MARLOTOR-625843 format. One line per 4 residues: number of its first residue (from 0); their letters; for each residue x, y, z of N, C-alpha, C, O. Coordinates in pm, whole numbers, padded with zeros to 5 digits, m for minus. Example, Ala and Ser with C-alpha at 12.3 -4.5 7.8 and 13.67 -1.06 7.14 Angstrom:
<sites>
0	AS	01319/m00569/00780/01230/m00450/00780/01320/m00330/00780/01424/m00332/00846 | 01285/m00225/00708/01367/m00106/00714/01290/00003/00787/01341/00114/00804 $
</sites>
This chain:
<sites>
0	XXXX	m04604/m02097/m00878/m04622/m02065/m01012/m04533/m02096/m01108/m04416/m02101/m01068 | m04553/m02121/m01231/m04468/m02151/m01315/m04468/m02029/m01434/m04562/m01951/m01452 | m04351/m02029/m01506/m04315/m01930/m01587/m04297/m01943/m01705/m04212/m02032/m01706 | m04320/m01912/m01828/m04278/m01956/m01949/m04259/m01826/m02059/m04352/m01747/m02076 $
4	XXXX	m04154/m01815/m02118/m04137/m01689/m02192/m04099/m01724/m02364/m04062/m01831/m02412 | m04121/m01611/m02423/m04058/m01633/m02572/m04002/m01485/m02625/m04013/m01374/m02573 | m03943/m01523/m02736/m03874/m01389/m02782/m03892/m01354/m02925/m03914/m01445/m03005 | m03885/m01232/m02964/m03893/m01201/m03117/m03813/m01301/m03219/m03694/m01319/m03195 $
8	XXXX	m03853/m01344/m03295/m03753/m01389/m03423/m03745/m01285/m03533/m03645/m01271/m03603 | m03852/m01215/m03547/m03848/m01112/m03663/m03916/m00979/m03602/m04011/m00991/m03524 | m03873/m00870/m03633/m03910/m00737/m03583/m04005/m00679/m03677/m03989/m00679/m03799 | m04124/m00619/m03603/m04236/m00565/m03694/m04146/m00449/m03794/m04038/m00400/m03760 $
12	XXXX	m04216/m00419/m03918/m04189/m00323/m03990/m04300/m00241/m04055/m04414/m00278/m04031 | m04285/m00152/m04123/m04345/m00070/m04201/m04487/m00049/m04124/m04591/m00085/m04179 | m04486/00011/m03997/m04618/00018/m03910/m04669/m00106/m03884/m04788/m00121/m03856 | m04602/m00181/m03888/m04682/m00308/m03830/m04678/m00303/m03666/m04629/m00208/m03605 $
16	XXXX	m04738/m00422/m03598/m04762/m00390/m03442/m04707/m00551/m03406/m04698/m00644/m03487 | m04673/m00554/m03261/m04648/m00669/m03210/m04700/m00649/m03082/m04658/m00570/m02997 | m04826/m00754/m03070/m04906/m00744/m02933/m04924/m00873/m02887/m05020/m00906/m02818 | m04823/m00958/m02930/m04830/m01099/m02879/m04751/m01073/m02727/m04652/m01004/m02704 $
20	XXXX	m04826/m01149/m02642/m04754/m01160/m02484/m04630/m01243/m02516/m04643/m01329/m02603 | m04511/m01228/m02455/m04405/m01281/m02439/m04381/m01362/m02316/m04278/m01429/m02302 | m04479/m01356/m02227/m04427/m01415/m02099/m04568/m01459/m02035/m04670/m01390/m02045 | m04562/m01568/m01977/m04709/m01635/m01932/m04686/m01717/m01822/m04599/m01804/m01822 $
24	XXXX	m04765/m01692/m01722/m04751/m01799/m01603/m04866/m01876/m01565/m04974/m01834/m01609 | m04867/m01983/m01490/m04953/m02089/m01463/m04934/m02124/m01336/m04822/m02102/m01292 | m05036/m02187/m01245/m05021/m02251/m01108/m04956/m02367/m01131/m04968/m02419/m01242 | m04890/m02418/m01046/m04789/m02553/m01031/m04914/m02661/m01049/m05009/m02662/m00970 $
28	XXXX	m04906/m02729/m01136/m04975/m02852/m01155/m04931/m02977/m01059/m05003/m03050/m00991 | m04791/m02976/m01077/m04734/m03077/m00960/m04686/m03008/m00800/m04699/m02887/m00778 | m04651/m03070/m00734/m04581/m03030/m00614/m04455/m02966/m00630/m04412/m02937/m00742 | m04393/m02943/m00524/m04248/m02875/m00530/m04167/m02955/m00587/m04188/m03076/m00576 $
32	XXXX	m04057/m02909/m00659/m03956/m02992/m00718/m03829/m02944/m00680/m03792/m02834/m00719 | m03751/m03020/m00603/m03614/m02988/m00577/m03530/m02949/m00695/m03583/m02957/m00806 | m03407/m02909/m00686/m03292/m02914/m00786/m03237/m03050/m00804/m03243/m03130/m00710 | m03177/m03088/m00934/m03100/m03213/m00931/m02970/m03147/m00986/m02975/m03055/m01067 $
36	XXXX	m02850/m03199/m00936/m02706/m03150/m00984/m02623/m03251/m01034/m02634/m03365/m00989 | m02537/m03221/m01127/m02447/m03289/m01168/m02354/m03331/m01121/m02329/m03263/m01021 | m02264/m03430/m01140/m02146/m03497/m01075/m02024/m03380/m01049/m02013/m03283/m01124 | m01940/m03402/m00942/m01844/m03321/m00934/m01742/m03310/m01040/m01702/m03407/m01105 $
40	XXXX	m01707/m03207/m01052/m01587/m03194/m01150/m01430/m03235/m01099/m01412/m03242/m00977 | m01344/m03254/m01169/m01232/m03298/m01119/m01164/m03201/m01033/m01196/m03082/m01035 | m01066/m03250/m00954/m01023/m03154/m00860/m00911/m03048/m00912/m00808/m03097/m00958 | m00923/m02921/m00909/m00864/m02793/m00960/m00698/m02825/m00937/m00665/m02898/m00843 $
44	XXXX	m00603/m02771/m01019/m00469/m02791/m00995/m00446/m02705/m00860/m00509/m02607/m00821 | m00321/m02780/m00793/m00300/m02711/m00654/m00255/m02566/m00658/m00171/m02536/m00743 | m00295/m02482/m00582/m00243/m02328/m00578/m00140/m02318/m00495/m00107/m02203/m00466 | m00076/m02409/m00446/00039/m02401/m00322/00144/m02305/m00407/00171/m02303/m00527 $
48	XXXX	00199/m02214/m00282/00266/m02100/m00347/00402/m02152/m00324/00409/m02256/m00259 | 00528/m02092/m00371/00656/m02152/m00355/00699/m02109/m00192/00784/m02172/m00130 | 00635/m02006/m00143/00681/m01920/m00033/00615/m02039/00089/00659/m02034/00203 | 00520/m02131/00057/00424/m02174/00180/00465/m02331/00150/00373/m02411/00162 $
52	XXXX	00573/m02374/00119/00625/m02502/00112/00509/m02589/00035/00465/m02697/00074 | 00478/m02533/m00058/00356/m02585/m00171/00223/m02609/m00092/00137/m02679/m00147 | 00200/m02560/00025/00077/m02618/00073/m00042/m02505/00008/m00024/m02383/00016 | m00140/m02554/m00043/m00246/m02494/m00105/m00391/m02564/m00077/m00417/m02644/00013 $
56	XXXX	m00480/m02515/m00178/m00598/m02564/m00199/m00647/m02604/m00323/m00605/m02541/m00420 | m00738/m02708/m00347/m00789/m02735/m00456/m00958/m02737/m00459/m01021/m02782/m00363 | m01022/m02689/m00572/m01161/m02642/m00578/m01233/m02747/m00670/m01183/m02767/m00781 | m01326/m02803/m00639/m01416/m02877/m00724/m01556/m02839/m00710/m01617/m02825/m00604 $
60	XXXX	m01621/m02819/m00882/m01758/m02758/m00866/m01866/m02872/m00944/m01829/m02965/m01016 | m02008/m02838/m00910/m02110/m02925/m01005/m02236/m02795/m01036/m02267/m02698/m00967 | m02273/m02830/m01130/m02392/m02741/m01155/m02532/m02807/m01149/m02551/m02927/m01134 | m02628/m02709/m01162/m02775/m02730/m01156/m02804/m02809/m01278/m02778/m02752/m01384 $
64	XXXX	m02856/m02942/m01285/m02913/m02979/m01440/m03036/m02972/m01451/m03090/m02968/m01561 | m03111/m02968/m01324/m03261/m02933/m01325/m03274/m02817/m01217/m03226/m02824/m01104 | m03345/m02711/m01267/m03357/m02617/m01145/m03476/m02640/m01068/m03557/m02714/m01124 | m03506/m02600/m00967/m03609/m02588/m00852/m03700/m02542/m00906/m03673/m02445/m00977 $
68	XXXX	m03845/m02586/m00900/m03967/m02518/m00917/m04058/m02547/m00823/m04051/m02628/m00730 | m04158/m02463/m00858/m04300/m02462/m00783/m04265/m02479/m00622/m04328/m02552/m00545 | m04162/m02402/m00591/m04167/m02379/m00434/m04039/m02466/m00379/m03998/m02450/m00264 | m03973/m02568/m00478/m03862/m02642/m00416/m03744/m02577/m00390/m03733/m02456/m00409 $
72	XXXX	m03658/m02642/m00349/m03510/m02583/m00300/m03415/m02639/m00366/m03440/m02726/m00449 | m03295/m02600/m00341/m03170/m02644/m00388/m03040/m02593/m00263/m02961/m02501/m00283 | m03044/m02663/m00159/m02968/m02632/m00073/m02835/m02704/m00070/m02755/m02675/00018 | m02806/m02797/m00163/m02679/m02847/m00158/m02565/m02745/m00225/m02592/m02660/m00310 $
76	XXXX	m02448/m02767/m00176/m02338/m02671/m00203/m02300/m02722/m00356/m02318/m02837/m00397 | m02248/m02619/m00425/m02231/m02625/m00558/m02044/m02609/m00572/m01982/m02614/m00678 | m02005/m02595/m00480/m01839/m02554/m00480/m01786/m02649/m00324/m01844/m02650/m00215 | m01662/m02722/m00365/m01585/m02742/m00233/m01459/m02743/m00239/m01411/m02727/m00351 $
80	XXXX	m01382/m02757/m00142/m01234/m02737/m00134/m01137/m02824/m00065/m01191/m02870/00036 | m01032/m02859/m00077/m00955/m02976/00002/m00818/m02889/m00009/m00786/m02815/m00103 | m00737/m02917/00123/m00590/m02892/00123/m00516/m02971/00038/m00556/m03086/00018 | m00413/m02929/m00019/m00328/m03004/m00091/m00186/m02971/m00084/m00162/m02871/m00017 $
84	XXXX	m00081/m03033/m00139/00047/m02986/m00099/00109/m03001/m00277/00104/m03107/m00340 | 00150/m02904/m00317/00226/m02915/m00457/00385/m02919/m00427/00441/m02845/m00346 | 00443/m03012/m00500/00581/m03052/m00485/00648/m02943/m00578/00645/m02941/m00701 | 00713/m02847/m00488/00790/m02744/m00554/00917/m02718/m00502/00903/m02696/m00381 $
88	XXXX	01047/m02708/m00538/01156/m02685/m00507/01209/m02567/m00538/01221/m02544/m00658 | 01249/m02474/m00451/01284/m02332/m00501/01381/m02308/m00342/01357/m02352/m00229 | 01480/m02233/m00385/01576/m02161/m00255/01512/m02067/m00224/01416/m02021/m00285 | 01572/m02019/m00097/01525/m01882/m00058/01595/m01788/m00150/01696/m01820/m00213 $
92	XXXX	01528/m01653/m00156/01574/m01560/m00242/01606/m01435/m00144/01525/m01380/m00070 | 01751/m01402/m00163/01795/m01301/m00062/01762/m01149/m00140/01762/m01139/m00263 | 01739/m01057/m00065/01705/m00932/m00124/01836/m00871/m00205/01944/m00900/m00154 | 01840/m00797/m00316/01918/m00704/m00415/01892/m00565/m00385/01775/m00535/m00362 $
96	XXXX	01988/m00468/m00382/01995/m00370/m00326/02047/m00246/m00463/02133/m00280/m00545 | 01993/m00130/m00468/02043/m00056/m00578/02163/00004/m00503/02178/m00006/m00382 | 02266/00082/m00603/02356/00179/m00560/02323/00273/m00445/02210/00318/m00425 | 02444/00304/m00362/02408/00421/m00271/02358/00550/m00356/02379/00573/m00475 $
100	XXXX	02297/00617/m00276/02263/00742/m00327/02378/00860/m00278/02444/00849/m00175 | 02388/00976/m00374/02503/01081/m00310/02480/01089/m00154/02383/01039/m00097 | 02597/01169/m00083/02547/01186/00037/02462/01305/00058/02477/01402/m00017 | 02389/01307/00134/02307/01456/00145/02399/01569/00222/02515/01576/00262 $
104	XXXX	02271/01660/00222/02363/01787/00281/02395/01767/00438/02328/01699/00516 | 02495/01833/00464/02533/01853/00623/02449/01913/00698/02436/02035/00700 | 02366/01810/00787/02254/01876/00865/02295/01895/01005/02350/01806/01068 | 02264/02026/01058/02312/02023/01187/02180/02096/01298/02108/02190/01263 $
108	XXXX	02176/02044/01400/02062/02090/01472/02109/02181/01597/02033/02253/01663 | 02235/02166/01616/02280/02262/01725/02396/02349/01675/02437/02329/01560 | 02453/02445/01754/02511/02571/01760/02656/02495/01731/02735/02496/01825 | 02694/02435/01621/02816/02368/01600/02859/02348/01481/02774/02327/01395 $
112	XXXX	02997/02349/01442/03042/02304/01293/03024/02174/01259/03029/02150/01139 | 03005/02083/01333/02980/01936/01289/02842/01912/01274/02754/01972/01335 | 02824/01815/01184/02665/01763/01168/02657/01629/01119/02739/01553/01169 | 02575/01577/01029/02554/01440/01002/02497/01461/00852/02417/01545/00809 $
116	XXXX	02562/01362/00791/02517/01324/00649/02453/01201/00604/02501/01091/00631 | 02360/01214/00546/02297/01053/00518/02262/01007/00380/02203/01080/00301 | 02299/00883/00350/02266/00854/00208/02194/00711/00227/02206/00641/00327 | 02116/00680/00108/02018/00573/00142/02024/00483/m00009/02058/00528/m00118 $
120	XXXX	01983/00355/00018/01967/00281/m00113/01841/00195/m00099/01795/00178/00014 | 01785/00144/m00198/01667/00054/m00194/01673/m00081/m00225/01775/m00130/m00273 | 01583/m00140/m00206/01551/m00283/m00266/01539/m00300/m00406/01451/m00226/m00450 | 01581/m00354/m00474/01550/m00383/m00622/01471/m00528/m00614/01386/m00546/m00702 $
124	XXXX	01488/m00620/m00529/01460/m00738/m00542/01421/m00789/m00392/01513/m00807/m00311 | 01294/m00811/m00357/01272/m00841/m00213/01311/m00966/m00199/01334/m01042/m00293 | 01322/m00997/m00063/01339/m01133/00018/01243/m01212/m00006/01131/m01162/00003 | 01251/m01343/m00040/01125/m01438/m00044/01168/m01568/00002/01279/m01612/m00026 $
128	XXXX	01085/m01628/00072/01082/m01805/00082/01181/m01869/00162/01211/m01979/00117 | 01248/m01834/00278/01186/m01719/00326/01314/m01619/00364/01339/m01586/00480 | 01393/m01574/00244/01516/m01537/00229/01503/m01387/00313/01398/m01334/00347 | 01650/m01334/00337/01663/m01240/00447/01710/m01125/00358/01736/m01141/00239 $
132	XXXX	01719/m01001/00428/01784/m00873/00378/01860/m00813/00515/01808/m00741/00600 | 01977/m00857/00512/02063/m00814/00618/02164/m00693/00620/02253/m00665/00701 | 02117/m00624/00492/02187/m00514/00455/02135/m00394/00493/02012/m00396/00487 | 02189/m00272/00536/02150/m00141/00600/02106/m00077/00440/02162/m00081/00330 $
136	XXXX	01969/m00012/00493/01951/00080/00366/01966/00235/00392/01944/00323/00308 | 02011/00254/00532/02045/00398/00567/02199/00384/00619/02238/00287/00683 | 02284/00500/00582/02406/00523/00650/02413/00673/00696/02352/00766/00643 | 02488/00681/00795/02518/00835/00841/02666/00862/00831/02732/00767/00789 $
140	XXXX	02725/00960/00858/02868/01009/00894/02874/01127/00916/02797/01205/00859 | 02962/01167/01001/02999/01303/01050/03060/01408/00960/03164/01388/00897 | 02991/01518/00957/03035/01606/00846/03096/01757/00932/03069/01772/01051 | 03162/01839/00871/03195/01949/00938/03186/02059/00813/03230/02037/00699 $
144	XXXX	03131/02162/00850/03122/02306/00773/03222/02423/00832/03262/02445/00947 | 03241/02473/00734/03357/02588/00756/03283/02696/00845/03365/02754/00916 | 03174/02734/00862/03097/02796/00956/02985/02770/01018/02915/02685/00964 | 02941/02823/01126/02845/02794/01209/02680/02822/01137/02665/02919/01062 $
148	XXXX	02583/02743/01163/02454/02736/01096/02387/02852/01161/02419/02890/01273 | 02294/02907/01088/02212/03018/01144/02053/02961/01151/01990/02933/01050 | 02005/02951/01274/01837/02909/01300/01748/03000/01275/01785/03116/01255 | 01621/02965/01272/01507/03053/01305/01507/03193/01196/01482/03310/01223 $
152	XXXX	01543/03134/01070/01569/03270/00987/01689/03360/00980/01703/03447/00894 | 01780/03333/01081/01893/03415/01079/01981/03422/00969/01977/03334/00884 | 02063/03518/00960/02145/03514/00817/02290/03523/00861/02335/03583/00959 | 02353/03452/00775/02516/03451/00816/02586/03582/00706/02565/03604/00587 $
156	XXXX	02647/03632/00776/02719/03762/00723/02888/03715/00727/02943/03664/00824 | 02943/03742/00612/03072/03680/00601/03186/03766/00692/03296/03718/00717 | 03147/03886/00732/03224/03981/00785/03240/03970/00943/03332/04016/01010 | 03122/03894/00990/03148/03864/01136/03163/03725/01157/03174/03645/01064 $
160	XXXX	03165/03690/01288/03175/03549/01338/03024/03532/01396/03000/03579/01507 | 02943/03479/01336/02795/03458/01416/02690/03490/01302/02730/03485/01186 | 02579/03518/01323/02463/03536/01275/02382/03649/01289/02377/03694/01404 | 02305/03717/01188/02212/03805/01240/02092/03774/01237/02044/03733/01131 $
164	XXXX	02008/03787/01364/01903/03706/01392/01782/03788/01357/01786/03911/01345 | 01658/03703/01338/01542/03770/01331/01495/03824/01449/01561/03809/01551 | 01367/03899/01449/01307/03966/01542/01247/03842/01659/01175/03752/01618 | 01279/03849/01777/01242/03756/01896/01353/03629/01904/01320/03534/01976 $
168	XXXX	01475/03623/01836/01574/03520/01866/01703/03624/01886/01716/03735/01836 | 01797/03551/01979/01927/03610/01970/02045/03475/01974/02022/03356/01950 | 02146/03525/02005/02265/03423/02023/02352/03411/01897/02334/03466/01788 | 02455/03323/01937/02557/03336/01812/02470/03243/01653/02493/03247/01532 $
172	XXXX	02379/03178/01730/02322/03103/01594/02205/03115/01573/02142/03049/01490 | 02150/03220/01662/01999/03245/01670/01918/03142/01728/01802/03127/01689 | 01969/03068/01819/01880/02946/01865/01791/02983/02011/01701/02919/02064 | 01838/03079/02041/01761/03136/02182/01657/03232/02148/01679/03333/02082 $
176	XXXX	01538/03195/02197/01417/03302/02202/01397/03376/02331/01400/03333/02446 | 01367/03545/02268/01331/03604/02369/01232/03591/02455/01219/03667/02551 | 01145/03488/02427/01030/03449/02512/01067/03379/02642/01008/03389/02750 | 01182/03301/02610/01244/03230/02718/01347/03327/02805/01378/03284/02916 $
180	XXXX	01399/03443/02765/01487/03512/02820/01421/03583/02993/01307/03599/03035 | 01542/03608/03047/01522/03637/03204/01531/03800/03191/01648/03838/03184 | 01441/03897/03186/01460/04014/03181/01566/04106/03108/01612/04210/03154 | 01597/04050/02986/01663/04122/02903/01568/04205/02823/01451/04180/02796 $
184	XXXX	01671/04355/02778/01577/04443/02724/01554/04399/02570/01623/04322/02504 | 01452/04459/02536/01407/04420/02372/01516/04449/02293/01523/04370/02198 | 01618/04545/02296/01695/04589/02216/01811/04500/02221/01897/04506/02133 | 01819/04421/02313/01953/04316/02313/01916/04206/02207/02009/04142/02159 $
188	XXXX	01806/04183/02171/01762/04080/02098/01809/04081/01967/01830/03976/01906 | 01831/04225/01904/01860/04247/01779/02012/04302/01731/02045/04345/01621 | 02077/04289/01828/02236/04318/01797/02288/04196/01769/02253/04085/01810 | 02408/04240/01667/02488/04160/01605/02587/04078/01703/02679/04141/01755 $
192	XXXX	02572/03937/01731/02693/03879/01833/02791/03825/01752/02778/03794/01633 | 02911/03811/01838/03053/03754/01776/03063/03648/01842/03029/03639/01960 | 03118/03541/01767/03154/03414/01827/03290/03412/01845/03355/03422/01741 | 03366/03399/01973/03517/03397/01948/03536/03249/01957/03476/03189/02046 $
196	X	03623/03175/01862/03690/03063/01872/03800/03027/01952/03847/02914/01944 $
</sites>
């Protein structure tokens, strides 16, 4: 089938009507007609990147100059690519870093006066082509606090050497759990313990 269309060039007014047919079809008088294509376009600019030694691709296009009709086909490709090399000279880019942050709190995971502090910094410029980043982004150091830490909700009391523990924990720093004790009485888990240096 073949189709023909048309459009309004003026709009009906003052109660007028527009009963005209805008689309009509008819059987193909001739046989199937395949599409016809234009010539290929010039190759596009090579899109090689600086980090791939200039290796990239180029693209060329063509268009239909006559569309397929009456059951015809258009199986030809409209786009093709090829590898290319773009001449680019660029040195490797090394990373750049922000200043170090302030040292964090002295963190302790055991019943000791000593702990660990950490500070960090970030990349402000990432390495490229194929630069490196040999600098550390994290640093740690030992630290010491004047009193022992209290774990599991325990509370430090300045007039004793040790912590007042929450129910279910005991020990100088409240690290021991009553669930893992061996036959100790319940009342023993709530006493205030003294740590002797």
